[in-house]
C-alpha positions in Angstrom: 0.0 0.2 -0.2 1.4 3.4 -1.2 1.6 5.8 1.5 3.5 9.6 3.3 7.3 9.1 3.2 9.0 10.2 6.2 9.9 13.3 4.0 7.1 13.8 2.5 5.1 14.0 6.1 8.0 16.3 7.1 7.8 18.9 4.0 4.2 18.9 4.0 3.3 19.8 7.0 6.8 22.9 6.8 4.5 23.9 3.5 1.0 24.2 5.3 2.4 25.8 8.2 4.3 28.6 6.5 1.7 29.2 3.9 -1.1 29.1 6.7 1.1 31.4 9.2 2.0 34.0 5.6 -1.4 33.8 4.5 -2.9 35.0 8.9 -0.4 37.6 8.5 -0.4 39.2 5.4 -4.6 38.9 5.6 -4.4 41.5 9.1 -1.8 43.6 7.5 -4.4 44.2 4.5 -7.5 44.4 7.4 -5.6 47.2 8.8 -5.0 49.9 6.1 -8.7 48.1 5.4 -9.0 46.7 2.7 -10.0 42.7 2.1 -7.7 40.3 3.6 -7.7 38.5 0.5 -5.5 40.5 -0.7 -3.3 39.9 1.7 -3.4 36.0 1.7 -2.9 36.2 -2.7 0.0 38.3 -1.3 1.8 35.5 0.5 1.1 33.4 -1.9 2.8 35.5 -4.5 6.1 35.6 -2.3 6.1 32.1 -1.6 5.4 30.7 -4.9 7.2 30.8 -8.4 6.9 34.4 -8.5 9.1 35.9 -5.2 10.8 32.8 -3.9 10.8 30.7 -7.1 12.9 33.8 -8.7 15.1 34.7 -6.2 15.2 30.9 -4.3 14.3 28.2 -6.7 15.4 25.6 -4.9 14.0 26.1 -2.1 10.4 26.6 -3.5 11.0 24.2 -5.5 11.3 22.0 -2.3 9.2 23.4 -0.1 5.8 23.9 -2.9 7.6 20.9 -5.2 4.5 21.0 -8.5 4.0 17.6 -8.8 4.3 14.3 -5.9 2.8 13.1 -2.7 3.6 17.2 -1.0 1.6 18.1 -3.5 -1.2 16.4 -3.9 -2.0 16.0 0.1 -1.7 20.4 -0.8 -4.5 20.0 -3.3 -6.8 17.8 -1.8 -6.3 20.1 1.6 -7.2 23.5 -0.1 -10.0 21.5 -2.3 -11.1 21.0 1.6 -10.7 24.3 2.3 -12.9 25.6 -0.8 -15.3 23.7 -0.6 -16.4 24.6 3.0 -15.2 28.4 2.2 -17.8 28.1 -0.2 -20.1 26.7 2.4 -19.4 29.5 4.5 -20.5 32.0 2.1 -23.8 29.5 0.6 -24.9 30.3 4.8 -24.9 34.2 4.3 -27.3 33.6 0.9 -30.6 34.2 3.2 -33.2 33.5 0.3 -36.3 35.3 2.5 -34.8 38.6 1.7 -35.1 38.3 -2.0 -38.5 38.0 -1.4 -39.1 40.6 1.2 -37.4 43.5 -0.5 -39.6 43.2 -3.2 -39.3 45.0 -7.2 -36.3 47.1 -6.7 -33.9 44.2 -5.9 -35.1 41.7 -7.9 -35.1 44.6 -11.0 -31.0 44.9 -10.0 -30.1 41.7 -9.3 -31.5 41.3 -12.9 -30.4 43.9 -14.8 -26.5 42.9 -12.9 -26.9 39.7 -13.7 -27.9 40.1 -17.3 -26.2 43.2 -18.6 -22.8 42.2 -17.6 -23.0 39.1 -18.7 -24.5 40.4 -22.1 -21.6 42.7 -22.6 -19.5 40.0 -21.5 -20.2 37.5 -23.9 -20.2 39.9 -27.1 -16.5 40.5 -26.2 -15.3 37.5 -25.9 -17.2 36.0 -28.9 -16.5 38.7 -31.6 -12.5 39.5 -30.6 -11.7 36.5 -28.1 -7.9 36.7 -29.4 -8.0 39.8 -28.1 -9.8 38.9 -24.4 -7.1 36.0 -23.9 -8.8 33.2 -25.4 -5.7 30.6 -26.8 -6.0 29.0 -30.0 -7.7 26.0 -30.4 -10.1 26.9 -27.0 -13.5 26.2 -27.8 -15.1 30.0 -28.3 -18.2 29.4 -27.3 -17.7 28.1 -23.8 -14.7 31.0 -23.4 -17.9 33.4 -24.1 -20.0 31.5 -21.5 -17.4 31.2 -18.6 -16.3 35.3 -19.6 -19.9 36.8 -19.4 -20.6 34.3 -16.1 -17.3 36.1 -14.7 -18.7 39.2 -15.3 -21.8 38.8 -13.4 -21.3 37.6 -10.0 -20.6 39.8 -6.9 -18.3 38.5 -4.1 -21.6 38.5 -1.6 -19.3 38.3 1.8 -17.0 41.9 0.5 -20.1 43.4 -0.3 -21.6 42.7 3.3 -18.5 44.1 5.3 -18.4 47.1 2.9 -21.7 47.6 3.5 -21.1 47.4 8.0 -18.4 49.3 7.4 -19.9 52.5 6.0 -23.3 51.3 8.2 -24.9 50.7 5.2 -26.2 47.4 5.9 -29.5 48.1 7.8 -30.6 50.8 5.4 -32.9 49.8 2.6 -29.9 50.7 0.1 -27.6 48.3 1.6 -30.7 45.3 1.7 -31.3 46.1 -2.0 -28.0 45.5 -2.9 -27.6 42.2 -1.3 -30.4 41.1 -1.8 -29.2 41.4 -5.7 -25.7 40.1 -4.9 -27.5 36.9 -3.6 -29.5 37.0 -7.0 -26.1 37.1 -8.5 -24.0 34.5 -7.0 -26.9 31.8 -7.1 -27.6 32.4 -10.6 -24.6 32.8 -11.5 -23.0 29.3 -10.3 -25.6 27.7 -11.4 -25.0 28.8 -15.4 -21.1 27.8 -14.1 -22.1 24.7 -13.1 -23.4 23.5 -16.5 -21.0 25.2 -18.2 -18.7 23.2 -16.2 -20.7 20.2 -17.4 -20.3 21.5 -21.3 -16.3 21.0 -21.2 -16.3 17.7 -20.3 -17.3 16.8 -17.2 -20.4 14.4 -18.1 -18.5 12.9 -20.2 -15.6 11.8 -17.4 -18.5 11.2 -14.9 -20.1 8.7 -17.5 -23.2 10.7 -17.9 -24.0 12.7 -21.2 -24.1 16.4 -21.4 -27.7 16.7 -21.3 -27.9 14.3 -18.2 -25.3 15.8 -16.8 -27.4 19.6 -17.5 -30.7 18.3 -16.0 -28.9 16.5 -13.1 -27.5 20.2 -12.0 -31.2 21.7 -12.1 -32.8 19.2 -10.6 -30.3 19.1 -7.3 -30.4 23.3 -7.8 -34.7 22.6 -7.1 -34.4 19.8 -4.7 -31.7 20.7 -2.2 -33.6 24.5 -2.2 -36.9 23.6 -1.8 -37.1 19.6 -0.8 -33.8 20.0 1.4 -34.4 23.6 2.9 -37.9 22.3 4.8 -36.3 19.1 5.9 -32.8 20.7 6.7 -35.3 23.2 9.0 -36.5 19.9 11.0 -33.6 18.0 11.5 -31.8 21.2 12.6 -34.1 21.1 16.2 -33.5 17.9 16.7 -29.7 17.9 16.5 -30.4 20.8 19.3 -32.3 18.8 21.5 -30.1 16.0 21.1 -26.0 16.8 21.2 -24.3 19.0 23.5 -23.5 22.3 22.0 -22.5 23.4 18.5 -20.4 20.1 18.0 -23.2 18.5 16.8 -24.7 20.7 14.5 -21.4 21.9 12.8 -20.9 18.0 12.5 -23.9 18.3 10.7 -23.1 21.2 8.5 -19.9 19.5 7.5 -21.4 16.4 6.5 -24.1 17.8 4.6 -21.9 20.0 2.7 -19.9 16.6 2.3 -22.3 14.9 0.7 -23.7 17.2 -1.6 -20.3 18.2 -2.8 -19.3 14.7 -3.2 -23.1 14.3 -5.8 -22.3 17.4 -7.7 -19.1 16.2 -8.4 -20.2 12.5 -9.4 -22.7 14.3 -11.4 -20.2 15.9 -13.4 -19.4 19.7 -11.5 -17.4 20.9 -9.1 -17.6 19.6 -5.7 -17.6 23.2 -4.5 -21.1 23.9 -5.9 -23.1 20.7 -4.2 -21.5 22.5 -1.0 -22.6 25.8 -2.2 -25.9 25.3 -2.4 -26.0 23.1 1.0 -24.1 27.0 2.9 -28.0 28.2 1.5 -30.2 25.7 2.5 -28.6 25.6 5.9 -28.1 29.3 6.4 -31.9 29.7 5.3 -32.9 28.2 8.5 -34.2 30.3 11.1 -33.4 26.9 14.0 -29.4 27.5 13.1 -28.1 30.4 16.1 -26.2 33.2 15.4 -23.0 31.6 17.6 -22.8 29.1 16.2 -23.3 31.0 12.5 -20.5 32.7 13.9 -18.2 30.2 15.2 -18.3 28.3 12.0 -17.7 31.1 10.1 -14.8 32.1 11.9 -13.8 28.5 11.9 -13.6 28.2 8.2 -12.2 31.9 7.3 -9.2 32.0 9.4 -7.9 29.2 9.0 -9.0 27.3 5.5 -10.1 29.9 3.7 -6.8 31.4 4.3 -4.9 28.5 3.3 -6.6 28.3 -0.3 -6.0 31.5 -1.3 -2.4 31.9 -0.4 -2.0 28.5 -2.5 -3.4 30.8 -5.2 -0.4 32.6 -5.4 1.6 28.8 -5.4 0.4 28.1 -8.7 1.2 31.3 -11.6 3.5 33.2 -11.9 2.1 37.1 -11.6 4.7 38.3 -13.2 5.3 36.5 -16.1 1.7 36.4 -17.1 0.5 39.8 -16.6 -0.3 41.1 -19.7 -1.2 45.0 -18.4 -3.7 45.4 -22.4 -5.9 42.2 -21.1 -5.6 43.3 -17.7 -7.5 47.0 -18.7 -9.7 45.1 -21.3 -10.7 43.0 -18.5 -11.6 45.4 -15.5 -13.3 48.1 -17.8 -15.5 45.8 -19.1 -16.5 44.2 -16.2 -16.8 47.5 -14.3 -19.0 49.1 -17.1 -21.2 46.2 -17.7 -21.6 45.9 -13.6 -21.7 49.4 -12.8 -24.7 50.9 -15.9 -26.4 47.2 -15.2 -26.9 47.9 -12.1 -27.4 51.3 -12.4 -30.2 51.3 -14.7 -32.0 48.5 -12.6 -32.3 51.4 -9.8 -33.3 53.8 -11.6 -36.2 51.6 -13.5 -37.2 50.9 -10.2 -37.8 54.2 -9.1 -34.7 55.2 -7.0 -32.2 58.7 -7.7 -28.9 58.8 -9.6 -27.2 59.4 -6.7 -28.4 55.5 -5.5 -28.3 54.2 -8.5 -24.1 54.6 -8.8 -23.6 53.7 -5.6 -25.4 50.7 -6.1 -23.7 49.6 -9.0 -20.3 50.2 -7.4 -21.7 48.4 -4.4 -22.1 45.4 -6.7 -18.7 45.9 -8.4 -17.2 43.8 -5.6 -16.2 40.5 -6.6 -13.4 39.4 -4.6 -13.6 35.8 -3.2 -16.0 34.1 -5.4 -14.3 35.5 -9.0 -10.8 34.3 -7.7 -12.0 30.5 -7.1 -14.7 31.0 -10.2 -11.2 31.6 -12.9 -9.7 29.1 -10.8 -11.6 26.3 -11.7 -11.6 27.9 -15.2 -7.9 27.5 -15.3 -8.1 24.0 -14.2 -10.9 23.0 -16.4 -8.5 24.5 -18.9 -11.4 27.5 -20.2 -8.3 29.6 -19.5 -4.9 30.5 -19.6 -2.6 31.6 -16.9 -2.5 35.6 -18.8 -6.6 35.8 -18.5 -6.4 34.3 -15.0 -4.0 37.2 -13.2 -6.4 39.5 -14.9 -9.1 37.5 -13.0 -7.5 37.9 -9.8 -6.2 41.7 -10.6 -9.6 42.8 -11.4 -11.4 41.2 -8.3 -8.8 42.7 -5.8 -9.0 46.2 -7.4 -12.9 46.3 -7.7 -13.2 44.8 -4.2 -10.5 47.5 -2.5 -11.9 50.3 -4.4 -15.9 50.0 -4.2 -16.7 51.2 -0.5 -14.4 54.0 -1.0 -16.7 54.9 -4.5 -19.7 54.5 -2.7 -18.8 56.7 0.1 -17.7 59.9 -2.7 -21.3 59.1 -4.1 -23.1 58.9 -1.1 -21.1 61.0 1.2 -20.8 59.2 3.8 -17.7 58.3 5.5 -16.3 55.1 7.9 -17.5 55.3 11.3 -14.6 56.3 13.7 -13.6 53.6 16.1 -11.3 53.7 19.3 -8.5 51.3 17.3 -8.1 53.9 14.9 -6.2 56.1 17.0 -4.8 53.8 19.6 -1.6 53.3 20.0 1.1 52.2 22.5 2.2 56.5 22.1 -0.6 57.4 23.5 -1.0 55.1 26.4 0.1 55.5 29.7 0.1 52.0 31.7 0.6 54.0 35.2 -0.3 58.0 35.3 -0.1 59.6 38.3 -2.1 62.1 38.8 -4.1 64.3 42.0 -7.0 65.9 40.6 -8.7 65.5 36.9 -7.0 68.9 36.2 -3.7 67.1 36.2 -5.3 64.1 34.2 -6.1 66.0 31.7 -3.2 68.4 31.7 -1.0 65.4 31.7 -2.9 63.0 28.6 -3.2 66.5 26.7 0.9 66.4 26.7 0.9 62.9 25.2 -1.5 63.3 22.3 -0.1 66.8 21.1 3.4 64.9 20.5 4.3 65.8 17.2 0.6 67.6 16.4 2.2 71.1 16.1 -0.2 71.5 18.8 0.9 73.8 22.4 -0.4 71.2 25.1 -1.5 74.1 27.4 -3.6 75.3 25.0 -5.6 72.5 24.4 -5.4 71.7 27.7 -7.8 74.9 28.0 -10.6 73.9 25.5 -10.9 70.5 27.4 -10.9 72.3 30.6 -13.8 74.5 30.2 -15.4 71.7 28.0 -14.9 69.9 31.6 -16.3 73.1 33.4 -20.0 73.0 32.2 -20.5 68.9 32.2 -18.3 66.7 33.7 -17.4 63.7 31.7 -17.0 60.8 34.5 -19.4 58.1 32.4 -19.3 56.1 34.7 -18.0 52.1 35.9 -14.7 54.1 36.3 -14.5 55.5 33.0 -14.1 59.4 31.7 -13.7 60.5 28.2 -12.4 64.5 28.6 -12.7 65.9 25.3 -12.8 69.0 23.1 -12.8 70.3 19.6 -10.1 72.5 18.1 -10.2 74.6 14.9 -6.3 73.9 13.5 -7.1 69.9 14.4 -6.9 68.4 10.9 -7.3 64.5 12.4 -8.8 63.4 15.8 -5.8 62.8 19.0 -7.1 60.2 21.6 -5.4 59.7 25.0 -5.6 56.8 27.5 -3.9 57.4 31.0 -4.7 54.1 33.3 -4.6 55.4 37.1 -4.2 52.5 39.8 -5.6 54.8 42.2 -8.4 57.1 40.4 -9.0 60.4 40.0 -12.8 61.7 40.7 -14.5 63.1 37.9 -17.5 63.4 39.2 -19.1 60.9 37.6 -23.0 59.9 37.9 -22.4 56.2 39.9 -19.9 58.2 42.5 -16.7 56.1 41.8 -13.0 57.7 40.6 -12.2 57.4 36.8 -9.4 54.5 36.5 -9.6 54.3 32.3 -9.3 57.5 31.2 -9.9 58.9 27.0 -8.3 62.3 26.4 -10.2 63.2 22.8 -9.3 66.3 20.6 -11.3 66.6 17.3 -11.3 68.5 14.2 -13.7 71.3 14.5 -15.2 71.0 12.1 -16.1 67.1 12.3 -18.2 67.0 15.3 -19.3 63.6 13.9 -15.9 61.9 14.9 -16.8 63.1 18.7 -19.6 60.9 18.9 -18.7 57.9 17.3 -15.5 57.8 19.2 -17.5 58.5 22.4 -19.9 56.5 21.1 -17.2 53.7 20.4 -15.9 53.5 23.7 -18.9 53.6 25.9 -20.2 50.6 23.8 -16.9 48.9 24.4 -16.8 49.5 28.4 -20.4 49.2 29.6 -20.1 46.4 31.2 -17.9 46.8 35.0 -16.2 43.0 33.8 -14.5 45.1 31.1 -13.2 47.6 32.7 -11.7 45.5 35.2 -10.2 43.4 32.3 -8.9 46.4 30.5 -7.2 47.3 34.3 -5.7 44.4 34.3 -3.6 44.5 31.0 -0.3 44.3 31.3 0.5 46.3 28.4 -1.0 48.1 24.8 -1.1 44.8 23.7 -3.0 43.0 25.5 -5.4 46.5 26.3 -5.8 45.8 22.2 -6.4 42.1 22.0 -8.9 42.7 25.2 -10.8 45.6 22.7 -10.3 43.4 19.3 -11.8 41.0 20.6 -15.3 42.5 22.4 -16.0 44.6 19.5 -18.6 43.8 17.1 -17.7 41.9 14.2 -17.2 42.8 10.7 -14.2 41.3 8.8 -14.8 38.6 6.0 -13.0 35.8 5.2 -12.3 37.7 1.7 
């Protein structure tokens, strides 16, 4: 019986460990600069793959990430499992009931956001296939259908993250975008599943093309009707007879793998079955939010980074970077989605400003586009230059959609405590006899390097303090003021072991003292920062844990684990 050798196992675990650590590191860096985590994860793979490491240290690259052999099979198997589970999580975010609740506007935007990009992409690939990157010998019809489908899909997880960050998720406009993205993903993946059947997947599985297509459509209808109903009946029974979330998680993964096996068997990719299983699971009200969050975090922070980092191991992004092709793909993709969704929004009676915002919001492609492109590359529909162009387009649209929406709607992302907190403005042992002395010392810390005179800032804060005390209770005080000459908010945090009297409503001395200085022209930032601090430290237990933090890193970790989760796998 064949098995992995001692050396194979060593290289396998070393490769996976380095790949995961690098992907998580670069994913966090991307998140810190307000970019999709998938950007950093793919960059990690590019650095470790033939593009960088393979160029500077080819022997190391070949030994660590071989192109063939048992180790390669092991890595490919793990990343295949990873992407199936990622699509399961993506499917769980699809709320079919939202489609019906949003009515005509969402349906019109969703349908127009598929039909117009699909038509534009198909015509471009059909009329000028060589310019669009089609290789000689490629079936033009298959290539045109793929390219049209690629331009039609929107990355639902990325869209949801963008809307959360700019405070639009719960608005009518946000729900229209989310609903339209659900329709785009669902219809787009069904179309792509049919395309995979057309390129010979059905023949290799023993089914004809017609049979594969019929099985695909039949499975889709079955899992989204009877399957949803059955899952909705099974979940309460599992919750009643198993301990904790383990039973539900085991059922979800088992169901996803069985559906994945079925769709692979009928001649389309396994991840399509996992995606539809996720849709059926996510639509059940019996799937508790805590279980969803646990499952999402486990997959998004372990399996998804592995998959996206592995993409960089497969292609040399420098050798296969074709600038004219990249620009062409970006222009056609953006034009089709923005004008398509914008036209649908205007037709539904929305204003031009809202229509443009919806168009650019739907233009975020993210992880879904990259996954579809990789499957097409593996199936031989496209070659490496087109795959690189699709990856660049997906990342660029994900990076810019939120910013463009903000400018169109004249909104800005909410200001948060962690945006301005740093080791330089943190004092673990603030010595102060009264609130005046505490404020003066914090003003000195906050104004360092800003060009402001600490004494002048102190006068403004103290004047504000005399009007209404800023002690909010539970051992927290938030002295603050607005300074016209300031360009961006300043913040300082001092921890007083003995406490300082800030005349709080509950009479407790302040031990956690936040100083906030806000530009005079930006009162909204002051309200947002005050709200964020009050929300984060409203629980006395949270204040106690903050006081017990030994250093800035521990405090930041505490705040990050307490704040509402707005992250996404992509």
